[in-house]
C-alpha positions in Angstrom: 51.7 44.3 3.3 52.6 46.4 6.4 50.1 48.9 7.6 50.9 52.6 7.7 50.8 52.8 11.5 53.6 50.2 11.9 56.0 52.4 9.9 54.9 56.0 10.4 54.3 56.0 14.2 57.7 54.5 15.2 59.6 56.8 12.8 57.7 59.8 14.3 58.5 58.6 17.8 62.2 58.4 17.1 62.2 61.8 15.5 60.5 63.3 18.6 62.8 61.5 21.0 65.8 62.8 19.1 64.5 66.3 19.2 63.6 66.1 22.9 67.0 64.7 23.8 68.8 67.5 22.0 66.7 70.1 23.8 67.0 68.3 27.1 70.7 67.9 26.7 71.1 71.6 25.8 69.1 72.7 28.9 70.8 70.2 31.1 74.2 71.4 29.9 73.3 75.0 30.6 72.0 74.1 34.0 75.3 72.3 35.0 77.3 75.3 33.8 75.1 77.6 35.8 75.4 75.6 39.0 79.1 75.4 38.7 79.5 79.1 38.1 77.0 80.3 40.7 77.4 77.8 43.6 80.9 76.6 42.7 79.6 73.1 42.5 81.9 70.7 40.8 80.4 67.6 39.2 81.8 64.7 37.4 80.7 64.9 33.8 80.3 61.0 33.3 77.8 60.9 36.2 75.9 63.7 34.6 75.9 61.8 31.4 74.5 58.7 33.2 71.8 60.7 34.9 71.0 62.3 31.6 70.8 58.9 29.9 68.4 57.6 32.6 66.2 60.6 32.2 66.3 60.2 28.4 65.5 56.5 28.7 62.6 57.2 31.1 61.2 59.8 28.7 61.7 57.4 25.8 59.9 54.5 27.6 57.0 56.8 28.5 56.7 58.2 25.0 57.2 54.9 23.2 54.7 53.2 25.5 52.1 55.8 24.8 52.8 55.7 21.1 52.7 51.9 21.1 49.3 51.8 22.9 48.0 54.4 20.4 49.4 52.3 17.6 47.7 49.2 18.9 44.4 50.9 19.4 44.6 52.4 16.0 45.4 48.9 14.5 42.6 47.2 16.4 40.3 50.0 15.3 41.2 49.4 11.7 40.7 45.6 12.1 37.4 46.2 13.8 36.3 48.6 11.1 37.4 46.0 8.5 35.5 43.2 10.2 32.5 45.4 10.6 32.6 46.2 6.9 32.9 42.4 6.1 30.1 41.7 8.6 27.9 44.4 7.1 28.6 43.0 3.6 27.7 39.5 4.8 24.6 40.7 6.5 23.6 42.6 3.4 24.2 39.5 1.3 22.3 37.3 3.8 19.5 39.9 3.8 19.4 39.7 0.0 19.3 35.9 0.1 16.6 36.0 2.8 14.6 38.4 0.6 15.0 36.0 -2.3 14.0 33.0 -0.1 11.0 34.9 1.2 10.0 35.7 -2.3 10.4 32.0 -3.3 8.5 30.9 -0.2 5.7 33.3 -1.1 5.5 31.9 -4.6 5.5 28.3 -3.2 2.9 29.3 -0.6 0.8 30.8 -3.4 1.2 27.7 -5.5 0.3 25.5 -2.5 -2.8 27.6 -1.8 -3.8 27.2 -5.5 -3.1 23.5 -5.4 -5.0 23.1 -2.2 -8.0 25.0 -3.7 -7.8 22.7 -6.7 -7.6 19.6 -4.5 -10.5 20.8 -2.5 -12.5 21.5 -5.7 -11.6 18.0 -7.0 -12.6 16.4 -3.7 -15.9 18.3 -3.5 -16.8 17.4 -7.0 -15.7 13.8 -6.9 -18.5 11.3 -7.4 -17.0 9.1 -4.6 -17.5 10.0 -1.0 -14.3 11.2 0.6 -13.5 12.0 4.2 -10.4 13.2 5.9 -10.0 11.6 9.4 -7.5 12.3 12.2 -5.6 9.4 13.8 -8.5 8.8 16.2 -11.1 8.6 13.5 -12.8 12.0 13.9 -14.0 13.5 10.6 -12.0 16.7 9.7 -13.4 17.2 6.2 -15.9 15.5 3.9 -17.2 16.1 0.4 -20.7 16.4 -1.0 -20.8 12.8 -2.3 -20.4 11.4 1.2 -23.0 13.9 2.6 -25.5 12.9 -0.1 -24.8 9.2 0.6 -25.5 9.5 4.3 -28.1 12.3 4.1 -26.2 14.8 6.4 -24.7 18.2 5.6 -21.1 19.3 6.1 -21.6 20.8 9.6 -23.4 17.7 10.8 -20.6 15.4 9.7 -17.6 17.5 10.7 -16.3 16.8 14.1 -18.1 13.4 14.3 -16.5 10.0 14.7 -16.7 8.2 11.3 -17.6 4.9 13.1 -20.9 6.5 14.1 -22.1 6.3 10.5 -21.3 2.5 10.2 -23.9 -0.2 10.8 -23.5 -1.7 14.3 -22.9 -5.2 12.9 -19.9 -3.9 10.9 -18.3 -1.7 13.5 -16.0 -4.4 14.8 -14.6 -5.1 11.4 -14.0 -1.3 10.8 -12.3 -0.8 14.1 -10.0 -3.7 13.6 -8.9 -2.5 10.2 -8.6 1.1 11.3 -6.4 0.0 14.3 -4.1 -2.0 11.9 -3.9 1.0 9.7 -2.8 3.4 12.5 -0.4 0.8 14.1 1.4 0.3 10.8 0.3 -3.3 10.2 -1.0 -2.1 6.8 -0.9 1.1 4.8 -4.2 0.6 3.0 -7.3 -1.6 3.4 -10.6 -2.2 1.5 -13.8 -3.5 3.0 -17.5 -3.5 2.0 -19.6 -2.3 4.9 -23.1 -1.0 5.7 -23.8 2.6 6.7 -26.8 4.1 8.4 -28.6 6.8 6.4 -30.2 9.7 8.1 -33.6 8.1 7.3 -32.4 4.9 9.2 -32.0 2.7 6.1 -29.0 0.7 5.2 -26.5 2.0 2.6 -23.8 -0.3 1.3 -20.4 1.2 0.6 -17.0 0.0 -0.5 -14.5 1.7 1.9 -10.9 2.3 0.9 -8.7 3.9 3.5 -5.0 4.9 3.5 -2.9 6.6 6.2 -0.6 9.6 5.7 2.5 9.7 7.9 5.2 12.3 8.7 8.9 11.9 8.1 9.2 10.0 11.4 6.6 7.5 10.3 3.9 8.7 12.8 0.3 8.8 11.5 -1.0 12.3 10.7 -4.4 11.6 9.2 -6.4 9.0 7.2 -8.0 9.4 3.8 -11.3 7.4 3.6 -13.0 7.0 0.2 -16.5 5.4 0.2 -18.2 4.3 -3.0 -21.9 3.8 -2.9 -22.5 0.2 -4.0 -26.1 -0.2 -2.8 -27.4 -0.7 -6.3 -24.6 -3.1 -7.1 -25.2 -5.0 -3.9 -28.9 -5.3 -4.6 -28.2 -6.6 -8.0 -25.7 -9.1 -6.6 -28.3 -10.2 -4.0 -30.8 -10.7 -6.8 -28.3 -12.8 -8.8 -27.5 -14.9 -5.7 -31.2 -15.4 -5.1 -31.6 -16.4 -8.7 -28.7 -18.8 -8.4 -30.2 -20.3 -5.3 -33.6 -20.7 -7.1 -31.8 -22.3 -10.1 -30.0 -24.6 -7.7 -33.3 -25.5 -6.1 -34.9 -26.0 -9.4 -32.0 -28.1 -10.7 -32.0 -30.3 -7.6 -35.8 -30.6 -7.6 -35.8 -31.5 -11.3 -33.1 -34.1 -10.6 -35.1 -35.6 -7.8 -38.3 -35.5 -9.9 -36.4 -37.2 -12.7 -35.2 -39.8 -10.3 -38.7 -40.4 -8.9 -40.0 -40.7 -12.5 -37.2 -43.1 -13.3 -38.1 -45.0 -10.2 -41.8 -45.0 -11.2 -41.0 -46.2 -14.7 -38.8 -49.0 -13.4 -41.4 -50.0 -10.9 -44.0 -50.1 -13.7 -41.8 -52.1 -15.9 -41.2 -54.6 -13.1 -44.7 -54.7 -11.8 -46.6 -54.7 -15.2 -44.5 -55.4 -18.2 -42.1 -57.8 -16.4 -44.9 -59.7 -14.7 -46.9 -59.9 -18.0 -43.8 -61.2 -19.9 -43.2 -63.8 -17.1 -46.8 -64.9 -17.3 -46.5 -65.2 -21.1 -43.4 -67.3 -20.6 -45.3 -69.6 -18.3 -48.2 -69.9 -20.8 -45.7 -70.7 -23.6 -44.3 -73.5 -21.5 -47.8 -74.9 -21.0 -48.6 -74.5 -24.7 -45.3 -76.3 -25.5 -46.5 -79.3 -23.5 -49.9 -79.4 -25.2 -49.0 -79.2 -28.8 -47.1 -81.5 -31.1 -43.4 -81.2 -30.7 -42.7 -81.9 -34.3 -44.9 -79.2 -35.8 -44.9 -76.3 -33.2 -41.9 -77.2 -31.1 -39.3 -75.1 -32.9 -41.6 -72.1 -33.1 -42.6 -72.2 -29.5 -38.9 -72.5 -28.5 -38.1 -69.5 -30.5 -40.9 -67.5 -28.9 -39.6 -68.7 -25.5 -36.1 -67.4 -26.2 -37.4 -64.0 -27.4 -39.4 -63.6 -24.2 -36.3 -64.5 -22.1 -34.3 -61.9 -24.0 -37.1 -59.3 -23.6 -37.3 -60.0 -19.8 -33.5 -59.6 -19.6 -33.6 -56.4 -21.6 -36.4 -55.0 -19.4 -34.5 -56.0 -16.2 -31.4 -54.3 -17.6 -33.4 -51.2 -18.4 -34.9 -51.2 -14.9 -31.4 -51.1 -13.4 -30.4 -48.4 -15.8 -33.4 -46.3 -15.0 -33.3 -46.7 -11.2 -31.4 -49.6 -9.6 -33.7 -51.2 -6.9 -30.6 -51.9 -4.8 -30.3 -48.2 -4.0 -33.7 -48.1 -2.4 -33.8 -51.6 -0.9 -30.3 -51.9 0.5 -28.7 -48.5 0.5 -26.0 -46.3 -1.1 -22.9 -48.4 -0.4 -24.4 -51.6 -1.9 -25.7 -49.6 -4.8 -22.2 -48.3 -5.5 -20.7 -51.8 -5.3 -23.4 -53.0 -7.8 -22.5 -50.0 -10.0 -18.8 -50.9 -9.9 -19.6 -54.5 -11.0 -21.8 -53.2 -13.8 -19.0 -51.0 -15.1 -16.6 -53.8 -15.0 -18.9 -56.0 -17.1 -20.0 -53.3 -19.5 -16.8 -51.3 -20.1 -14.0 -53.4 -18.8 -12.8 -50.8 -16.3 -11.3 -52.4 -13.2 -12.9 -50.8 -10.1 -12.1 -51.5 -6.5 -14.5 -50.4 -3.8 -13.2 -49.9 -0.2 -15.5 -49.0 2.6 -15.5 -49.0 6.3 -18.1 -50.7 8.5 -19.4 -47.6 10.2 -23.0 -46.5 9.9 -23.6 -43.7 7.4 -27.2 -42.6 7.6 -28.3 -40.2 4.9 -31.6 -38.8 3.7 -33.1 -40.3 0.6 -32.2 -37.2 -1.4 -28.5 -37.5 -0.3 -28.4 -41.2 -1.4 -29.8 -40.3 -4.8 -27.4 -37.3 -5.3 -24.3 -39.2 -4.3 -25.2 -42.2 -6.4 -25.8 -40.1 -9.5 -22.5 -38.2 -8.8 -20.5 -41.4 -8.6 -22.2 -42.8 -11.7 -21.4 -39.6 -13.6 -17.8 -39.7 -12.4 -17.4 -43.2 -13.6 -18.8 -42.3 -17.0 -16.3 -39.5 -17.2 -13.5 -41.9 -16.4 -14.6 -44.2 -19.2 -15.2 -41.4 -21.7 -12.3 -39.0 -21.1 -9.7 -40.3 -18.6 -8.3 -43.2 -20.6 -7.8 -45.0 -17.3 -7.5 -48.7 -16.7 -8.3 -48.8 -13.0 -10.3 -46.8 -10.5 -10.7 -46.9 -6.7 -13.8 -45.8 -4.8 -13.5 -45.1 -1.0 -16.6 -44.8 1.1 -15.8 -43.5 4.5 -17.4 -41.8 7.5 -15.6 -38.5 8.3 -17.0 -37.0 11.5 -20.6 -36.0 10.6 -20.0 -36.3 6.8 -20.1 -39.2 4.4 -17.0 -39.0 2.2 -16.7 -40.7 -1.1 -13.4 -40.6 -3.0 -13.1 -41.6 -6.6 -9.6 -42.0 -8.0 -8.3 -43.0 -11.4 -5.0 -43.6 -13.1 -5.9 -41.6 -16.2 -4.5 -38.5 -17.9 -6.3 -36.0 -15.7 -7.1 -32.4 -16.7 -6.4 -28.8 -15.8 -8.5 -27.8 -12.8 -8.5 -24.1 -13.6 -10.3 -24.8 -16.9 -13.4 -25.8 -14.9 -14.2 -22.3 -13.7 -13.7 -20.7 -17.1 -16.0 -23.2 -18.8 -18.8 -23.7 -16.2 -21.3 -22.2 -18.6 -20.5 -25.0 -21.1 -20.9 -27.9 -18.8 -24.2 -29.8 -19.4 -26.1 -32.7 -17.9 -24.5 -34.3 -14.9 -21.1 -32.7 -15.4 -18.7 -31.6 -12.7 -20.4 -28.3 -12.3 -23.8 -29.9 -12.1 -22.6 -32.3 -9.4 -21.1 -29.4 -7.4 -24.3 -27.4 -7.7 -26.5 -30.3 -6.5 -24.2 -31.2 -3.7 -24.0 -27.6 -2.5 -27.7 -27.3 -2.5 -28.0 -30.2 0.0 -25.2 -29.0 2.2 -22.4 -31.1 0.6 -19.3 -30.2 -1.3 -16.8 -31.5 -3.9 -13.0 -31.3 -3.9 -11.1 -31.9 -7.2 -7.4 -32.8 -7.4 -6.1 -33.6 -10.8 -3.1 -33.3 -13.1 -2.0 -34.7 -16.3 0.6 -37.1 -14.9 -1.1 -38.6 -11.8 -4.8 -38.9 -12.8 -7.7 -37.5 -11.0 -9.0 -37.6 -7.4 -12.5 -36.3 -6.6 -13.9 -36.2 -3.1 -17.6 -35.9 -2.4 -18.9 -34.9 1.0 -22.5 -35.1 2.2 -23.7 -34.3 5.8 -25.3 -37.3 7.5 -28.4 -37.4 9.7 -28.0 -38.2 13.4 -29.5 -41.5 14.5 -29.4 -43.4 17.8 -29.0 -47.2 18.2 -29.2 -47.7 14.5 -28.7 -51.3 13.5 -28.1 -53.0 10.1 -31.3 -54.6 8.8 -31.4 -58.3 8.1 -31.7 -57.9 4.4 -28.4 -55.8 4.4 -26.7 -58.6 6.3 -27.9 -61.1 3.7 -26.8 -58.8 0.9 -23.2 -58.6 2.3 -22.8 -62.4 2.5 -24.4 -63.1 -1.0 -22.8 -63.2 -4.4 -23.5 -60.9 -7.3 -25.8 -63.4 -9.0 -27.7 -64.0 -5.7 -28.0 -60.3 -5.2 -29.7 -59.9 -8.6 -32.0 -62.7 -7.7 -33.0 -60.9 -4.5 -34.2 -58.1 -6.7 
């Protein structure tokens, strides 16, 4: 739609020019007539018309130029006024939006202040010690629980490095974890450390720390939560001490039992066995003195009974405490044990051993022999195996015994869940006794490939140890000769 200035001002300019031309032409015409009549000047009328047209054109240009400038100025003024109105309207709208935003921000700020107060209240009343640290580990805020745990008030802890409250022996662990947290290697960590109370006593705490980062991923501060576990730790220490005492008692009982077995076997050999042997000799003498027809059958029967009794006592002696373990050593005792199981239970057992020296204390020999014996009994009772292999090796400073079978195996994870149900010389008992003497046990088993159990026992260090003569004779003798050497 055309503006009023583009229509009215040109029309007004044409009207004024027309009026001026009429007046000017009238005056110009009179002037020409006056000059002709007064001065007798004759002029060509067309030239006058041209001159008049030029004057009219000049006036027209001047007037139109002025009117055009005024029209442009008025048009620009109108545009500027319109833009100003639009700008004022936008400013007013923006101002209203800004007022709304300010009101919303005030509400949000109010909610944040309320939330912050609630969070501060929750932190202050939390039963767990909480500290807010900057990225260098300085304490910015801390709650009452942490103050009570360490024995300091808020002012004494604020502005202090958190590491200063940690026990010197645990400082390195804390610094490593804190550095990993700040560097981004981890976002959270948990460690149990000791802290120094104001009264210079140790306080155990479970520290959980997490880092808060900005939108760029840079660390802003660290939230550290410390739970006082001193009572729990003391209880755990008591339990560990009780367990060690039980291990010691179990091992001592096992050794006492073995010594008692050894004593009983020795008594059977030295007293009962010798008495029965002497009785046998006397029976032979009596047999030679009396009539063969009257007392011969009776004496022969008594002689057979004595032989069976001696054999039973000898078998009982080996069951109680095989002399070979004390006279010749562990490896020979295990070989004898394997032969015994072959005869008694039909289990095929192969013993492989190296020729290196494996010196052990007497207690170590007893514990390992009992362990191998219990493992072989387990194979016979539960594994449904046909063959077993025993490896006796020296592994650095340890004596290693591996017992393998081709049986059905078992689930290893069931051992931990049923330790409290294991009795006697079960796997748990073997493990406990080995651990008490510095040894260990490794179990590898599944239901398709049988079971492999490794026993390790630290050896004693000896110099220039040589095999005794009796051990050399034992190696070169047969099983029957070995029994006779006993």
